[in-house]
LODO-507106 format. One record per residue (C-alpha): chain; residue number from 1; residue in three letters; z, y, x. Coordinates in Angstrom, 3 decimals, always signed. Each point is the difference from the previous one (the first is absolute). Layout:
% LODO-507106
SELUM   kette    nr   rest          w          v          u
SELUM       A   NUM    ala          Z          Y          X
...
% end
This chain:
% LODO-507106
SELUM   kette    nr   rest          w          v          u
SELUM       A     1    unk    -10.759     -8.621    -32.493
SELUM       A     2    unk     -0.070     +4.271     +0.689
SELUM       A     3    unk     -3.202     +1.542     +1.658
SELUM       A     4    unk     +0.251     +0.419     +3.894
SELUM       A     5    unk     +1.232     +3.335     +0.782
SELUM       A     6    unk     +0.525     +1.988     +3.278
SELUM       A     7    unk     +1.885     +2.481     +0.891
SELUM       A     8    unk     -1.933     +3.382     -1.020
SELUM       A     9    unk     +0.641     -1.414     -3.672
SELUM       A    10    unk     +3.478     +0.901     +0.733
SELUM       A    11    unk     -0.445     +3.994     -0.803
SELUM       A    12    unk     -0.993     -0.977     -3.257
SELUM       A    13    unk     +3.833     -0.334     +0.192
SELUM       A    14    unk     +1.568     +1.505     +3.319
SELUM       A    15    unk     -0.841     +3.079     +1.782
SELUM       A    16    unk     +0.382     +0.346     +3.766
SELUM       A    17    unk     +2.419     +0.476     +0.780
SELUM       A    18    unk     +1.496     +0.747     +3.901
SELUM       A    19    unk     +0.555     -3.281     +1.705
SELUM       A    20    unk     +3.565     -1.608     -0.989
SELUM       A    21    unk     +2.328     -1.747     +2.532
SELUM       A    22    unk     +0.804     -3.903     -0.270
SELUM       A    23    unk     +3.195     -1.818     -0.191
SELUM       A    24    unk     +1.123     -3.271     +1.234
SELUM       A    25    unk     +3.951     -0.048     -1.153
SELUM       A    26    unk     +1.944     -2.656     +0.936
SELUM       A    27    unk     +2.118     -0.638     -3.310
SELUM       A    28    unk     +2.663     -2.732     +0.811
SELUM       A    29    unk     +2.193     -1.332     -2.838
SELUM       A    30    unk     -0.267     +1.364     -3.585
SELUM       A    31    unk     +3.196     +0.960     +0.260
SELUM       A    32    unk     -0.884     +3.001     +2.012
SELUM       A    33    unk     -1.282     +0.798     -3.251
SELUM       A    34    unk     +3.453     +1.360     -1.354
SELUM       A    35    unk     +1.807     +0.261     +3.169
SELUM       A    36    unk     +0.952     +2.947     +2.145
SELUM       A    37    unk     -1.456     -1.164     +3.315
SELUM       A    38    unk     -1.928     +1.312     +3.060
SELUM       A    39    unk     -3.098     -0.837     -1.059
SELUM       A    40    unk     +0.097     +1.181     -3.715
SELUM       A    41    unk     +0.383     +3.815     +1.681
SELUM       A    42    unk     -3.167     -0.979     +2.562
SELUM       A    43    unk     -1.583     -1.000     -3.014
SELUM       A    44    unk     +0.864     +3.332     -2.327
SELUM       A    45    unk     -0.006     +2.490     +3.112
SELUM       A    46    unk     -3.686     -1.336     +0.032
SELUM       A    47    unk     -1.239     +0.516     -3.131
SELUM       A    48    unk     +0.871     +3.077     -0.574
SELUM       A    49    unk     -1.945     +0.696     +3.369
SELUM       A    50    unk     -3.026     -1.644     -1.367
SELUM       A    51    unk     -2.733     +1.891     -1.679
SELUM       A    52    unk     -0.062     -0.705     -3.679
SELUM       A    53    unk     -2.938     -2.449     -0.676
SELUM       A    54    unk     -2.440     -0.250     -3.688
SELUM       A    55    unk     +1.047     -4.065     +0.200
SELUM       A    56    unk     +2.000     -1.962     +2.065
SELUM       A    57    unk     -1.401     -3.885     +1.349
SELUM       A    58    unk     +2.378     -2.240     +1.263
SELUM       A    59    unk     -0.656     -3.822     +1.948
SELUM       A    60    unk     +3.339     -1.260     -0.433
SELUM       A    61    unk     +0.909     -3.696     +1.504
SELUM       A    62    unk     +1.285     -1.238     -3.013
SELUM       A    63    unk     -3.236     -0.619     -1.899
SELUM       A    64    unk     -1.534     -2.495     +1.635
SELUM       A    65    unk     -3.508     -1.659     -1.701
SELUM       A    66    unk     -2.470     -2.663     +1.381
SELUM       A    67    unk     -4.234     +0.433     +0.194
SELUM       A    68    unk     +0.843     +3.547     -1.174
SELUM       A    69    unk     +0.725     +3.656     +0.182
SELUM       A    70    unk     +2.117     +0.793     -3.439
SELUM       A    71    unk     +0.426     +3.486     -1.195
SELUM       A    72    unk     +2.063     +1.381     -2.361
SELUM       A    73    unk     -2.190     +1.724     -2.490
SELUM       A    74    unk     +3.117     +0.776     -2.735
SELUM       A    75    unk     +0.589     +3.257     -1.756
SELUM       A    76    unk     +3.449     -0.391     +0.414
SELUM       A    77    unk     +1.927     -2.597     +2.916
SELUM       A    78    unk     +2.213     -1.366     -0.698
SELUM       A    79    unk     +2.892     -0.187     +2.411
SELUM       A    80    unk     +0.996     -3.926     +1.439
SELUM       A    81    unk     +3.272     -1.314     +0.683
SELUM       A    82    unk     -1.833     -2.386     +2.313
SELUM       A    83    unk     +3.632     -1.667     +1.750
SELUM       A    84    unk     +2.977     -1.367     -1.686
SELUM       A    85    unk     +4.012     -0.136     +1.340
SELUM       A    86    unk     +0.563     +3.474     +0.135
SELUM       A    87    unk     +1.880     +2.619     -1.975
SELUM       A    88    unk     -0.931     +1.685     -3.296
SELUM       A    89    unk     -0.052     +3.238     +0.644
SELUM       A    90    unk     -3.344     -1.169     +2.125
SELUM       A    91    unk     -1.490     -1.996     -2.841
SELUM       A    92    unk     +0.272     +3.622     -2.062
SELUM       A    93    unk     -1.954     +1.832     +2.043
SELUM       A    94    unk     -3.206     +1.236     -1.099
SELUM       A    95    unk     -3.278     +1.898     +1.421
SELUM       A    96    unk     -2.025     +1.139     -3.430
SELUM       A    97    unk     -2.979     +1.646     +2.288
SELUM       A    98    unk     -2.672     -0.292     -2.369
SELUM       A    99    unk     -3.724     -1.758     +1.814
SELUM       A   100    unk     -3.241     +0.592     +1.120
SELUM       A   101    unk     -2.210     -2.231     -2.364
SELUM       A   102    unk     -3.101     +1.975     +0.878
SELUM       A   103    unk     +0.607     +0.414     +4.148
SELUM       A   104    unk     +1.372     -3.765     -0.104
SELUM       A   105    unk     -3.125     -1.402     -1.477
SELUM       A   106    unk     -1.942     +2.515     +2.570
SELUM       A   107    unk     +1.768     -1.945     +2.508
SELUM       A   108    unk     -0.952     -3.557     -0.997
SELUM       A   109    unk     -3.631     +1.235     +0.085
SELUM       A   110    unk     +0.511     +1.278     +4.018
SELUM       A   111    unk     +1.745     -3.780     +0.039
SELUM       A   112    unk     -2.556     -1.341     -1.142
SELUM       A   113    unk     -1.214     -1.734     +3.502
SELUM       A   114    unk     +3.398     -1.046     +0.369
SELUM       A   115    unk     +0.536     -2.310     -3.717
SELUM       A   116    unk     +1.263     +2.680     -1.606
SELUM       A   117    unk     +1.201     -0.569     -3.940
SELUM       A   118    unk     +1.485     +2.718     -2.329
SELUM       A   119    unk     +4.282     -1.395     -1.150
SELUM       A   120    unk     +1.665     +1.864     -2.799
SELUM       A   121    unk     +3.031     -2.575     +0.290
SELUM       A   122    unk     +1.968     +0.848     +2.803
SELUM       A   123    unk     +1.202     +3.204     +0.762
SELUM       A   124    unk     +2.583     +2.260     +2.640
SELUM       A   125    unk     +1.801     -3.252     +1.698
SELUM       A   126    unk     +3.101     +0.957     +2.076
SELUM       A   127    unk     -2.071     +0.802     +2.732
SELUM       A   128    unk     -1.689     +3.177     -1.390
SELUM       A   129    unk     +3.327     +0.657     -2.252
SELUM       A   130    unk     +2.821     -0.315     +2.105
SELUM       A   131    unk     -1.903     +3.009     +3.068
SELUM       A   132    unk     -1.841     +2.372     -2.677
SELUM       A   133    unk     +3.651     +0.444     -1.880
SELUM       A   134    unk     +0.552     +2.113     +2.988
SELUM       A   135    unk     -3.380     +1.363     +1.649
SELUM       A   136    unk     -1.451     +0.847     -4.021
SELUM       A   137    unk     +3.498     +0.457     -2.102
SELUM       A   138    unk     -1.251     +0.892     -2.862
SELUM       A   139    unk     -2.529     -2.502     -0.852
SELUM       A   140    unk     -2.361     +1.894     -0.799
SELUM       A   141    unk     -3.379     -0.552     +2.770
SELUM       A   142    unk     -1.868     -2.558     -1.464
SELUM       A   143    unk     +0.137     -3.746     +1.543
SELUM       A   144    unk     -1.192     -2.735     +0.232
SELUM       A   145    unk     -0.749     -3.653     +2.390
SELUM       A   146    unk     -1.698     -1.771     +1.734
SELUM       A   147    unk     +0.760     -3.525     +0.968
SELUM       A   148    unk     -0.489     -1.908     +3.014
SELUM       A   149    unk     -1.709     -3.216     +1.125
SELUM       A   150    unk     +1.297     -2.675     +1.501
SELUM       A   151    unk     -2.834     -2.245     +0.445
SELUM       A   152    unk     -1.696     +2.729     +2.435
SELUM       A   153    unk     +0.556     +0.241     +3.444
SELUM       A   154    unk     +1.894     +3.024     +1.558
SELUM       A   155    unk     -3.114     +1.967     +0.414
SELUM       A   156    unk     -0.588     +0.126     -3.174
SELUM       A   157    unk     +2.559     +2.132     -1.174
SELUM       A   158    unk     -1.315     +3.112     +3.138
SELUM       A   159    unk     -3.372     -0.145     -2.050
SELUM       A   160    unk     +1.195     +0.073     -2.899
SELUM       A   161    unk     +2.230     +3.229     +1.459
SELUM       A   162    unk     -3.654     +1.583     +1.037
SELUM       A   163    unk     -1.517     -0.215     -3.104
SELUM       A   164    unk     +3.209     +1.151     -1.991
SELUM       A   165    unk     -0.011     +2.816     +2.977
SELUM       A   166    unk     -2.245     +2.938     -2.053
SELUM       A   167    unk     +2.035     +0.091     -2.896
SELUM       A   168    unk     +1.868     +2.163     +2.063
SELUM       A   169    unk     -1.671     +2.709     -0.328
SELUM       A   170    unk     -0.279     -0.037     -3.512
SELUM       A   171    unk     +3.643     +0.378     -0.047
SELUM       A   172    unk     +1.533     -3.683     +0.108
SELUM       A   173    unk     +2.989     -0.586     +1.637
SELUM       A   174    unk     -0.615     -3.729     +1.283
SELUM       A   175    unk     +4.065     -1.759     +0.150
SELUM       A   176    unk     +0.224     -3.247     +1.877
SELUM       A   177    unk     +3.664     -1.667     -0.394
SELUM       A   178    unk     +1.255     -2.770     +2.206
SELUM       A   179    unk     +1.801     -0.667     +3.073
SELUM       A   180    unk     -1.488     +0.486     +2.998
SELUM       A   181    unk     +2.380     -3.461     +1.207
SELUM       A   182    unk     +1.388     -1.870     -3.245
SELUM       A   183    unk     +1.495     -4.096     +1.082
SELUM       A   184    unk     +2.316     +0.048     -3.388
SELUM       A   185    unk     +1.252     -4.250     +2.011
SELUM       A   186    unk     +1.883     +2.380     +2.783
SELUM       A   187    unk     +1.495     +2.793     -1.988
SELUM       A   188    unk     +3.698     +0.138     +1.241
SELUM       A   189    unk     +2.375     +2.200     -1.754
SELUM       A   190    unk     +2.433     +2.230     +0.837
SELUM       A   191    unk     +0.521     +3.220     +1.349
SELUM       A   192    unk     -1.830     +0.450     +3.679
SELUM       A   193    unk     -1.441     -2.684     +0.135
SELUM       A   194    unk     -2.483     -0.914     +3.045
SELUM       A   195    unk     -4.036     +0.185     -0.460
SELUM       A   196    unk     -0.716     -3.490     +0.778
SELUM       A   197    unk     -2.401     +0.537     +3.691
SELUM       A   198    unk     -3.034     -0.885     -2.280
SELUM       A   199    unk     +0.075     +2.952     -2.525
SELUM       A   200    unk     +0.286     +2.178     +2.766
SELUM       A   201    unk     -3.157     -1.213     +2.194
SELUM       A   202    unk     -1.891     -0.354     -2.994
SELUM       A   203    unk     +1.284     +3.639     -1.656
SELUM       A   204    unk     -0.513     +1.770     +3.876
SELUM       A   205    unk     -3.700     -1.663     +0.385
SELUM       A   206    unk     -1.395     +1.119     -4.132
SELUM       A   207    unk     +1.597     +3.317     +0.767
SELUM       A   208    unk     -2.251     +0.613     +3.577
SELUM       A   209    unk     -3.300     -1.749     -0.993
SELUM       A   210    unk     +0.176     +2.481     -2.945
SELUM       A   211    unk     +1.139     +2.558     +2.001
SELUM       A   212    unk     -3.479     -1.231     +2.008
SELUM       A   213    unk     -2.006     +0.127     -3.080
SELUM       A   214    unk     -0.347     -4.055     +1.011
SELUM       A   215    unk     -0.551     -1.275     -3.015
SELUM       A   216    unk     -2.009     -3.005     +1.135
SELUM       A   217    unk     +3.311     -1.523     +2.056
SELUM       A   218    unk     +1.873     -0.063     -3.565
SELUM       A   219    unk     -1.955     -1.679     -1.615
SELUM       A   220    unk     -0.677     -2.587     +2.066
SELUM       A   221    unk     +2.150     -2.715     -1.270
SELUM       A   222    unk     -1.235     -1.978     +3.353
SELUM       A   223    unk     +0.911     +2.236     +2.444
SELUM       A   224    unk     +3.788     +1.374     -2.310
SELUM       A   225    unk     +0.016     -3.862     +0.059
SELUM       A   226    unk     +4.033     -1.481     -0.610
SELUM       A   227    unk     +1.140     +3.383     +0.541
SELUM       A   228    unk     -1.925     +0.567     -3.578
SELUM       A   229    unk     +1.717     -2.715     -1.017
SELUM       A   230    unk     +4.052     +0.989     +0.736
SELUM       A   231    unk     -0.255     +3.360     -0.825
SELUM       A   232    unk     -2.499     -1.372     -3.502
SELUM       A   233    unk     +0.578     -3.893     -1.752
SELUM       A   234    unk     -2.089     +1.998     -2.188
SELUM       A   235    unk     -2.201     +2.808     +0.589
SELUM       A   236    unk     +0.373     +1.534     -3.584
SELUM       A   237    unk     +1.829     +2.937     +1.275
SELUM       A   238    unk     -2.056     +1.036     +3.196
SELUM       A   239    unk     -3.647     +0.396     -1.464
SELUM       A   240    unk     +1.307     +3.452     -2.645
SELUM       A   241    unk     +0.072     +1.061     +4.195
SELUM       A   242    unk     -3.094     -1.371     +0.472
SELUM       A   243    unk     -1.574     +1.732     -2.334
SELUM       A   244    unk     +1.363     +3.517     +0.541
SELUM       A   245    unk     -1.319     -0.938     +3.545
SELUM       A   246    unk     -3.111     -0.374     -1.459
SELUM       A   247    unk     -0.934     +3.312     -1.757
SELUM       A   248    unk     +1.588     +1.860     +3.407
SELUM       A   249    unk     -2.958     +1.832     +1.770
SELUM       A   250    unk     -0.100     +1.713     +3.557
SELUM       A   251    unk     +1.245     +4.310     -1.841
SELUM       A   252    unk     +3.671     -2.123     -0.979
SELUM       A   253    unk     +2.930     +0.455     +2.132
SELUM       A   254    unk     +1.980     -2.392     -0.550
SELUM       A   255    unk     +4.544     +0.362     -0.419
SELUM       A   256    unk     +2.443     -2.237     -0.446
SELUM       A   257    unk     +2.596     -0.189     -1.651
SELUM       A   258    unk     +3.554     -2.473     -1.257
SELUM       A   259    unk     -0.770     -2.542     +2.990
SELUM       A   260    unk     +2.677     -2.031     -0.136
SELUM       A   261    unk     +1.045     -4.010     +0.191
SELUM       A   262    unk     +2.145     -0.289     -3.542
SELUM       A   263    unk     +1.834     -3.583     -0.408
SELUM       A   264    unk     -1.201     -0.887     +3.618
SELUM       A   265    unk     -3.817     -1.151     -1.474
SELUM       A   266    unk     -1.199     +2.559     -2.050
SELUM       A   267    unk     -1.902     +3.857     +1.747
SELUM       A   268    unk     +0.741     +2.981     -2.672
SELUM       A   269    unk     -3.276     +0.946     +2.135
SELUM       A   270    unk     -1.910     +2.860     -2.080
SELUM       A   271    unk     -3.111     +1.896     +1.313
SELUM       A   272    unk     -1.948     +2.480     -1.167
SELUM       A   273    unk     -3.362     +1.718     +0.851
SELUM       A   274    unk     -1.021     +3.486     -0.412
SELUM       A   275    unk     -3.027     +1.362     +0.232
SELUM       A   276    unk     -0.433     +1.983     +2.560
SELUM       A   277    unk     -0.034     +3.734     +0.035
SELUM       A   278    unk     -3.594     +1.372     -0.527
SELUM       A   279    unk     -1.598     -3.949     +0.364
SELUM       A   280    unk     -2.978     -0.883     -1.263
% end
């Protein structure tokens, strides 16, 4: 077990930086990785506008654990093709970025109270690499993932975000990848399908509460009631959005992008928190 460390110990490996933004991307179908779509084009443009980080910490809907928060400490994270039934071109995709083992181990220490542990068996799942290939197409920024603990309440991910937030001042980009609405049972195929009312309602509720910085409401499972259950039969795609929200503060300005409902039941809404210029 590594010795417990504080943020001050990160000075050994990461020097201070301007405050990094926070990004949440609705990643949707893995096919977005190989198709020219409004989403992939928006991610490309976003990548051009983002500062170059020293490292990227990804919280993806597709790395779920129970009772612990795992942190990938591998030196060369493998590209995980965690899906089936898609074209060979998608399975051929690789994102050969280096990991950030030293920083990842520091994050294990920072998250010690959240039962964090090291892991070197994961890599980059499709929630990570399908969007990273557009943000940083050269795969030339170190990247590592942090899992989501499905055994804890929604507010746990807000706490994770708050704990990680100080990394923003050390040049680390925190990237959440999931979907604000994700109900595959209610998906409808075809062009120009009409979004389900519940998808529109939850997407708008989320956007309104996020804008108001009412994160407590977004983590109130009882208060969200049946609408949350309809939008998320499982909350795995919702939790990364809460991590990103938790890492923000009053010094940030919020921008939304790609706010469409895809396949009637998948919100592609993405958002970015930028540190307000001159804020301290």
